[in-house]
C-alpha positions in Angstrom: -54.4 -30.0 59.0 -56.6 -27.0 59.6 -54.0 -25.4 61.8 -51.4 -26.0 59.1 -53.6 -24.0 56.6 -54.2 -21.3 59.2 -50.5 -21.1 59.9 -49.7 -20.0 56.3 -52.8 -17.8 55.7 -51.0 -14.6 56.8 -48.2 -15.3 54.3 -50.7 -15.9 51.5 -52.5 -12.7 52.4 -49.2 -10.8 52.6 -48.1 -12.1 49.1 -51.5 -11.3 47.7 -51.4 -7.7 49.1 -47.9 -7.2 47.7 -49.0 -8.3 44.3 -52.0 -5.9 44.4 -49.9 -3.0 45.6 -47.2 -3.6 43.0 -49.7 -3.9 40.1 -51.4 -0.6 41.1 -48.3 1.5 40.8 -48.5 4.2 38.2 -46.8 3.6 34.9 -43.9 5.9 34.3 -44.6 7.6 31.0 -41.7 9.0 29.0 -41.9 12.4 27.4 -40.8 13.1 23.9 -37.4 14.9 24.1 -36.7 17.7 21.6 -33.0 18.1 21.2 -31.9 20.3 18.3 -28.4 19.0 18.7 -29.6 15.7 17.2 -30.9 17.4 14.1 -29.0 18.6 11.0 -26.8 21.7 11.4 -26.4 24.0 8.4 -23.8 26.7 8.0 -24.4 29.3 5.3 -22.4 32.3 4.2 -24.7 35.2 5.0 -24.4 38.2 7.3 -28.1 38.2 8.4 -30.7 35.6 8.9 -34.4 36.6 9.0 -37.1 34.1 9.8 -40.7 35.0 8.7 -43.5 33.0 10.2 -45.9 33.3 7.2 -48.0 30.3 8.4 -50.6 31.2 10.9 -52.0 28.7 13.3 -55.4 27.4 12.3 -58.1 26.9 15.0 -60.6 25.1 12.8 -61.1 21.3 12.4 -59.2 19.2 11.4 -56.2 21.4 12.5 -54.9 20.8 16.0 -51.8 23.1 15.8 -53.0 25.1 18.8 -53.4 22.0 21.1 -49.7 21.2 21.3 -47.5 23.4 23.4 -45.0 24.5 22.1 -46.6 24.5 18.7 -45.0 22.9 15.6 -44.1 26.3 14.2 -42.3 27.3 17.4 -40.4 24.0 17.4 -39.4 24.7 13.7 -38.4 28.2 14.5 -36.2 27.0 17.4 -34.5 24.6 15.1 -33.9 27.4 12.5 -32.5 29.7 15.3 -30.2 27.1 16.8 -29.1 25.0 13.8 -29.1 27.2 10.8 -26.0 29.2 11.4 -25.0 32.3 9.4 -21.4 33.5 9.1 -19.7 36.1 6.9 -20.0 39.8 6.1 -22.3 39.9 3.1 -25.6 38.4 1.9 -28.9 38.1 3.6 -30.8 34.8 4.1 -34.6 35.1 4.3 -36.4 32.0 5.6 -40.2 31.9 5.2 -42.1 29.2 7.2 -45.0 28.7 4.7 -46.6 25.7 6.5 -46.3 24.0 9.8 -49.7 22.3 10.0 -50.8 19.4 12.2 -54.2 17.8 11.5 -56.2 15.0 13.1 -59.0 13.3 11.3 -61.2 10.5 12.5 -61.6 7.9 9.7 -62.8 4.3 9.2 -60.3 1.5 9.6 -59.6 0.1 6.2 -58.8 -3.5 7.3 -61.5 -4.2 9.9 -60.5 -7.9 10.2 -57.3 -7.0 12.0 -58.8 -4.5 14.5 -61.7 -4.5 16.9 -62.2 -0.8 16.5 -64.0 0.5 13.4 -62.5 4.0 13.5 -59.0 5.5 14.2 -57.4 8.9 14.3 -55.2 9.9 11.4 -52.6 12.5 12.2 -50.7 14.4 9.5 -47.8 16.9 9.9 -46.7 19.1 7.0 -43.7 21.5 6.9 -42.9 23.8 4.1 -40.0 26.2 4.3 -38.7 28.6 1.7 -35.0 29.8 1.7 -34.0 32.9 -0.3 -30.5 34.2 -0.4 -30.0 37.9 -1.3 -26.8 39.8 -2.0 -26.1 43.2 -0.4 -27.9 44.9 -3.3 -31.1 42.9 -2.7 -30.7 40.7 -5.8 -31.7 37.1 -5.4 -28.6 34.8 -5.5 -30.5 31.6 -4.9 -33.8 30.2 -3.7 -35.1 26.8 -2.7 -37.9 25.2 -0.9 -38.1 22.2 1.5 -41.3 20.2 1.9 -42.1 17.3 4.2 -45.2 15.4 5.1 -45.4 12.6 7.7 -48.4 10.8 9.1 -49.4 8.3 11.8 -52.5 6.7 13.2 -53.7 6.0 16.7 -56.5 4.4 18.5 -59.6 6.5 19.0 -59.6 6.0 22.7 -56.4 7.5 24.1 -55.7 9.5 27.3 -54.9 13.2 26.9 -51.2 12.4 27.7 -51.1 9.7 25.0 -52.7 12.0 22.4 -50.2 14.7 23.2 -47.3 12.2 23.0 -48.5 11.0 19.5 -48.6 14.6 18.3 -45.2 15.4 19.8 -43.6 12.3 18.3 -45.0 13.2 14.9 -43.6 16.8 15.2 -40.2 15.5 16.3 -40.0 13.0 13.3 -41.2 15.7 11.0 -38.5 18.1 12.3 -35.9 15.4 11.6 -37.3 15.1 8.0 -37.4 18.9 7.4 -33.9 19.3 8.7 -32.5 16.6 6.4 -34.6 17.9 3.4 -33.5 21.5 4.1 -29.9 20.4 4.1 -30.4 18.4 0.9 -32.1 21.3 -1.0 -29.7 23.9 0.3 -26.8 21.7 -0.8 -28.4 21.3 -4.2 -29.2 25.0 -4.8 -26.8 27.0 -2.6 -23.8 24.7 -2.4 -21.2 27.5 -3.0 -22.6 29.4 0.0 -22.5 26.4 2.4 -19.7 25.5 4.7 
């Protein structure tokens, strides 16, 4: 009977090693994909489009704008460049990015019975964009503002990759929100200039 056990010992060792090697493989992590083609497209009757980045990145706590590359304001600017299309031979559209802030705050978990951890990170993304349409004589034809705010939470103990992914997912969801809100507000206040 001892020879019978020794006969299968290499197979058991082989199966055990395969299991260990398979379980030690790195986990494939998916990046957040920013595709402006999936966001709202807006066509407005204007000859020129000027985007002013009024908001300046803040380097103080609780702001983490500068830790994500590209930053939220750069992502918003890319969407405005690619998806807000001007056509026509008159009028001028001024777009002011008033806010594109990303904050992270450590806070106590409100319902401690459900979680082992007593603290969590609370992330908040705010976008505020002002649209002003001028005629060729620099008289204001119409103006509107789009605001969005979105938040999420995460565990206090995340890897750097996971923290960046949480921030990028929040920026992407906020971009979706601001694109829809911009379309809604422009349709409400500048409908006769939209295509």
